[in-house]
Backbone bond lengths (Angstrom), bond angles and torsions (degrees), N, CA, C in turn:
res aa  C-N    CA-C-N  psi(-1)  N-CA   C-N-CA  omega(-1)  CA-C   N-CA-C  phi
1 M - - - 1.434 - - 1.517 108.10 -
2 S 1.283 117.39 128.02 1.457 122.25 175.38 1.516 107.48 -114.51
3 L 1.300 114.70 121.33 1.460 119.57 -177.24 1.521 110.10 -99.99
4 P 1.319 116.39 149.12 1.458 117.23 170.93 1.520 108.42 -66.27
5 S 1.291 116.43 164.31 1.454 120.13 178.85 1.522 109.62 -50.05
6 S 1.333 116.03 141.66 1.469 118.74 -178.87 1.521 111.06 -65.19
7 N 1.332 117.77 -11.07 1.463 120.33 173.55 1.521 110.67 -65.73
8 H 1.328 116.98 -24.28 1.465 121.44 -177.07 1.526 112.97 -97.25
9 I 1.326 117.83 1.71 1.458 121.79 177.39 1.517 107.30 -114.45
10 D 1.338 116.61 129.41 1.468 117.12 179.68 1.525 110.34 -71.30
11 L 1.314 117.27 161.67 1.458 121.86 -174.55 1.520 113.04 -60.16
12 N 1.324 117.53 -37.55 1.466 119.98 179.08 1.525 111.06 -64.09
13 A 1.315 116.50 -42.97 1.470 120.54 -179.83 1.532 110.06 -67.05
14 L 1.325 117.10 -39.32 1.460 120.71 179.42 1.525 110.96 -66.51
15 A 1.329 117.23 -41.50 1.467 121.13 177.77 1.527 110.20 -63.88
16 W 1.329 116.57 -42.23 1.467 120.04 178.20 1.531 110.10 -61.95
17 L 1.337 116.54 -45.29 1.461 120.80 -178.88 1.526 110.93 -62.31
18 E 1.333 117.80 -42.81 1.464 121.28 177.60 1.521 110.62 -59.85
19 D 1.321 117.35 -46.97 1.472 121.10 179.34 1.526 110.82 -61.35
20 Y 1.313 116.61 -43.89 1.449 121.34 -178.75 1.529 110.83 -62.84
21 L 1.328 117.28 -46.08 1.466 120.87 -177.97 1.519 112.30 -70.15
22 Q 1.332 117.78 -29.03 1.467 120.42 177.66 1.523 111.59 -67.01
23 T 1.325 116.90 -25.84 1.470 120.60 179.91 1.534 112.05 -98.00
24 W 1.319 117.40 -2.62 1.465 122.60 -179.45 1.525 108.89 -63.54
25 L 1.318 117.68 128.61 1.458 121.68 -177.25 1.518 113.53 -90.94
26 G 1.311 117.00 -19.20 1.452 120.68 -177.40 1.517 112.57 -88.94
27 T 1.317 114.24 -172.37 1.459 121.63 176.67 1.511 108.58 -95.01
28 L 1.318 115.25 138.94 1.451 120.02 -176.82 1.521 108.84 -144.20
29 L 1.311 117.00 134.71 1.460 121.90 175.66 1.525 107.94 -96.68
30 V 1.325 116.19 120.07 1.460 121.83 -179.47 1.518 107.98 -114.74
31 V 1.319 116.47 128.04 1.459 121.86 175.05 1.518 106.86 -113.05
32 S 1.323 116.53 117.97 1.456 120.28 -178.06 1.523 109.48 -155.75
33 H 1.331 116.17 153.42 1.458 121.68 173.11 1.524 110.58 -105.27
34 D 1.304 117.63 2.77 1.465 122.67 -179.32 1.526 108.51 -85.52
35 R 1.335 116.34 103.65 1.463 120.86 -175.71 1.526 112.24 -63.13
36 A 1.311 117.16 -39.75 1.467 120.07 -179.97 1.526 110.29 -64.04
37 F 1.321 116.85 -40.85 1.459 121.06 178.02 1.525 110.51 -63.79
38 L 1.332 116.85 -44.78 1.464 120.45 178.81 1.522 111.77 -64.79
39 D 1.334 117.40 -37.34 1.468 120.01 175.66 1.518 111.13 -61.90
40 A 1.327 116.04 -35.83 1.465 120.30 -176.52 1.527 112.63 -75.89
41 V 1.338 118.29 -34.74 1.471 118.88 -171.21 1.526 114.98 -112.89
42 A 1.317 118.63 -21.80 1.473 119.96 -174.75 1.524 111.40 -78.37
43 T 1.313 115.66 138.78 1.472 121.96 173.20 1.521 110.52 -115.66
44 D 1.331 116.92 -17.84 1.452 123.86 179.13 1.529 107.70 -146.59
45 I 1.326 116.35 146.90 1.459 121.28 178.88 1.534 107.50 -124.50
46 V 1.329 115.91 133.17 1.458 121.73 171.70 1.528 105.62 -114.06
47 H 1.327 116.04 116.12 1.460 122.43 -176.60 1.514 109.17 -102.27
48 Q 1.334 116.68 120.33 1.458 121.93 179.72 1.519 108.39 -99.32
49 H 1.332 116.51 124.50 1.457 122.22 176.25 1.520 109.40 -162.55
50 S 1.300 115.97 150.99 1.471 122.76 176.30 1.528 112.08 47.97
51 A 1.306 117.06 46.02 1.468 123.26 177.53 1.518 112.68 59.10
52 R 1.331 117.45 31.20 1.466 120.90 177.07 1.522 109.53 -146.32
53 L 1.323 114.98 163.18 1.461 122.14 177.39 1.515 108.63 -118.41
54 D 1.325 116.61 131.21 1.460 122.24 175.24 1.520 108.48 -115.28
55 Y 1.314 115.90 136.38 1.465 122.46 -176.96 1.529 109.67 -102.89
56 Y 1.317 115.83 134.66 1.462 122.78 177.02 1.522 108.91 -130.89
57 K 1.309 117.03 134.42 1.465 122.52 177.08 1.522 107.25 -88.50
58 G 1.320 117.02 133.23 1.462 121.11 175.93 1.518 112.02 119.03
59 N 1.334 115.04 -177.23 1.456 120.24 -178.76 1.532 110.70 -84.68
60 F 1.336 116.28 -171.49 1.457 119.60 -174.42 1.521 112.28 -65.41
61 S 1.316 118.45 -40.52 1.464 121.23 -179.79 1.527 111.04 -62.19
62 Q 1.324 116.49 -41.85 1.466 120.74 177.78 1.528 110.63 -66.16
63 F 1.327 116.47 -41.02 1.461 120.95 176.44 1.520 110.64 -59.22
64 Y 1.317 116.97 -48.19 1.464 121.15 -176.44 1.522 110.88 -62.91
65 S 1.319 116.13 -42.43 1.463 120.79 178.88 1.530 111.05 -64.06
66 T 1.320 116.66 -47.59 1.464 121.95 -179.43 1.527 111.20 -64.07
67 K 1.326 116.73 -43.17 1.463 120.69 179.98 1.524 110.60 -65.65
68 S 1.320 118.02 -41.03 1.463 120.94 178.52 1.525 110.55 -62.07
69 E 1.322 116.47 -43.04 1.470 120.98 178.00 1.527 110.54 -63.40
70 R 1.325 117.09 -43.86 1.468 121.51 178.86 1.526 110.56 -62.10
71 D 1.333 116.66 -42.80 1.463 120.41 179.19 1.530 111.52 -63.68
72 R 1.336 117.53 -41.46 1.468 121.13 177.10 1.533 110.51 -61.72
73 N 1.327 116.42 -44.70 1.467 120.40 -179.85 1.524 111.60 -64.13
74 M 1.320 116.79 -41.46 1.466 120.02 179.40 1.531 110.71 -65.81
75 R 1.328 116.57 -39.24 1.471 120.35 178.43 1.533 110.51 -64.71
76 K 1.330 116.26 -42.75 1.461 120.87 178.86 1.533 110.56 -63.19
77 E 1.325 116.31 -43.13 1.469 120.99 178.51 1.524 110.73 -62.82
78 Y 1.325 116.86 -41.94 1.461 121.34 178.31 1.529 110.53 -61.74
79 E 1.335 116.98 -45.50 1.461 120.68 -179.96 1.535 111.25 -63.53
80 T 1.333 116.75 -38.37 1.459 120.69 176.76 1.530 110.79 -63.16
81 Q 1.325 116.85 -43.47 1.472 120.82 178.68 1.526 111.34 -63.95
82 M 1.336 116.82 -40.23 1.459 120.09 179.68 1.531 110.59 -67.00
83 D 1.327 118.29 -38.74 1.468 121.33 176.00 1.521 110.36 -61.30
84 Y 1.331 116.88 -42.45 1.467 121.01 178.65 1.536 110.40 -63.82
85 C 1.318 116.99 -42.29 1.470 120.18 178.93 1.523 111.35 -62.65
86 K 1.331 117.08 -40.51 1.467 120.63 177.73 1.521 110.42 -64.24
87 H 1.329 116.32 -42.66 1.460 121.04 178.29 1.530 110.42 -61.86
88 L 1.308 116.86 -45.49 1.469 121.35 -179.84 1.524 110.63 -64.91
89 Q 1.330 117.45 -41.10 1.469 120.32 178.70 1.519 110.98 -64.42
90 A 1.329 118.18 -39.36 1.468 121.53 177.27 1.526 110.14 -63.08
91 F 1.322 117.50 -40.18 1.465 121.89 177.69 1.525 110.56 -62.92
92 I 1.307 116.19 -46.06 1.465 121.37 -179.54 1.527 110.19 -63.32
93 D 1.331 116.35 -45.63 1.463 119.78 -179.80 1.525 111.57 -61.87
94 K 1.329 116.89 -36.32 1.458 121.17 -178.85 1.532 111.73 -67.31
95 W 1.330 116.93 -40.10 1.465 121.15 -172.99 1.522 114.36 -104.94
96 R 1.293 118.15 3.31 1.469 121.97 -173.52 1.526 112.99 -56.19
97 Y 1.303 117.65 -43.67 1.462 120.62 -173.12 1.526 112.81 -102.45
98 N 1.311 117.12 13.66 1.456 121.38 176.62 1.530 107.92 -81.54
99 A 1.315 116.68 118.08 1.470 121.19 -174.50 1.519 112.38 -60.63
100 N 1.321 118.03 -34.58 1.456 121.20 -178.21 1.530 111.97 -70.30
101 R 1.305 117.47 -24.12 1.465 120.49 -175.67 1.530 113.00 -110.71
102 G 1.305 117.49 4.15 1.459 121.38 -174.17 1.513 114.37 -56.23
103 E 1.331 116.77 -45.74 1.471 119.89 -178.39 1.524 111.22 -65.90
104 F 1.321 116.15 -41.44 1.467 120.44 178.75 1.523 110.44 -60.96
105 L 1.331 116.77 -45.30 1.461 119.83 -178.09 1.522 112.14 -70.36
106 S 1.310 118.29 -35.48 1.469 118.87 178.02 1.525 109.94 -64.30
107 T 1.324 116.90 -37.38 1.471 121.05 175.34 1.521 110.17 -65.78
108 L 1.319 116.00 -43.18 1.470 120.82 178.96 1.517 111.17 -62.89
109 L 1.335 117.33 -42.34 1.464 121.13 179.31 1.525 111.42 -63.82
110 E 1.328 118.07 -36.97 1.464 121.23 177.56 1.527 110.75 -64.60
111 Y 1.331 116.18 -35.43 1.460 120.92 -178.80 1.519 110.85 -67.59
112 F 1.313 117.13 -39.06 1.458 121.10 -178.02 1.501 109.43 -98.85
């Protein structure tokens, strides 16, 4: 269901629609930018981004909170991985031309 902007629906009609959709027993796809409306009627959120779909249980506020937490965790994980890569590159650069460690580093470089 795609609704016109809630600016074009009077409050009585919007309240009726929210009540009606809250009692709807079937599955319904709602596309809206009205966060309050989505909080009132959504029970599940499917977020489309980067050519993929992510599923979230709950209303829009729960989705936003969960997605923000997931994004923070992914960013932290990425930064940790980049720190490790920098550390590993510094190690490789330090020992690259050491004759005693050459074979070990060539094996290590093939792995990464």
